[in-house]
N, C-alpha and C positions, 0 to 999 in steps of 0.2 A: 196692224190692227188686230189680227187674229191672235197674235202673241200677247197683247195687252188684255184681250178678252180671256184668254187662257190663264194668264196670271191672276186676273181678278177672280175668275172662277175658282182657282186653286186657293186663294185667300179666303173666299167665302166657304169653301168646303172644309178648310182647316178650322173654321169657327163653328160650322153647323153639322158636319158629318163625323161622327165618332170613329167610324172605321177608317175613313180617309186620314184623320188626324193620327190615329194609332199607326197606320202604315207609314205615314210621313215621319213620325218620331223614330220608328224602328229603322227606316231608311237612313235617317241622319246618324243614328247610333252606329250602324254598319259602316257608313262613310267615314266616321271618326276613327273607327278601329282600322279600316283600310289605310287611312292616312298615317296612323301610328306604325303600321307594318311597313309602309312605303319609306318611312324615314330611316329604317334600319338598313345597315350596309349589307347584311346577309340574313336570309331567312333559313332556319333549319327546316327539315322535312315536314314537321308538324305545322309550322307556321306557313309553309307553302300550301299545304292542304287547307289550312284555315283561310288563307287569302283567297284561294280558288272558291271555296264554299261560300265565303262572304260575298264575293262578286256575283255568284249565281243567285244567292238569296236576295241581294240588293236589286238585281235585275227583275226577279219575280215580284218584289214589292212595287217596283216602278211600273211594271206591266199592269198590276192590279190597280194601282192609282190611276193609270191611263184609262183603264176600263171604266172606272167610276167617273172620270171626267167625260169620257165619250157618252156614257149613259146620261149624264146631266145635260150635255149639249143636245143630244137627240131626243130626250124626253119631251121638251116643250114642242118640238116639231111634230112628234108622234101624236101628242095630245091635241094639237090644233088640226092636224090632218083628220083625226077621227071625229072631229066636231062637224065635219061637212057631210 
């Protein structure tokens, strides 16, 4: 159930949160490039550095997206708690 809630929240944020949408699009672009590199039989030194950099950047983007998700999940609770 939490997974479907998370999925629904992600869909909602993609439609309503410009930062989340931009992060998601960039994450997808990096993922596409990583798949292109993975299809190659051998990576030269520059490509290996690129692959490592892309993986790190992709993880940073995912972490930021998760922060936004967490903020959305905890915001309603914080608002209702302060009402009392």
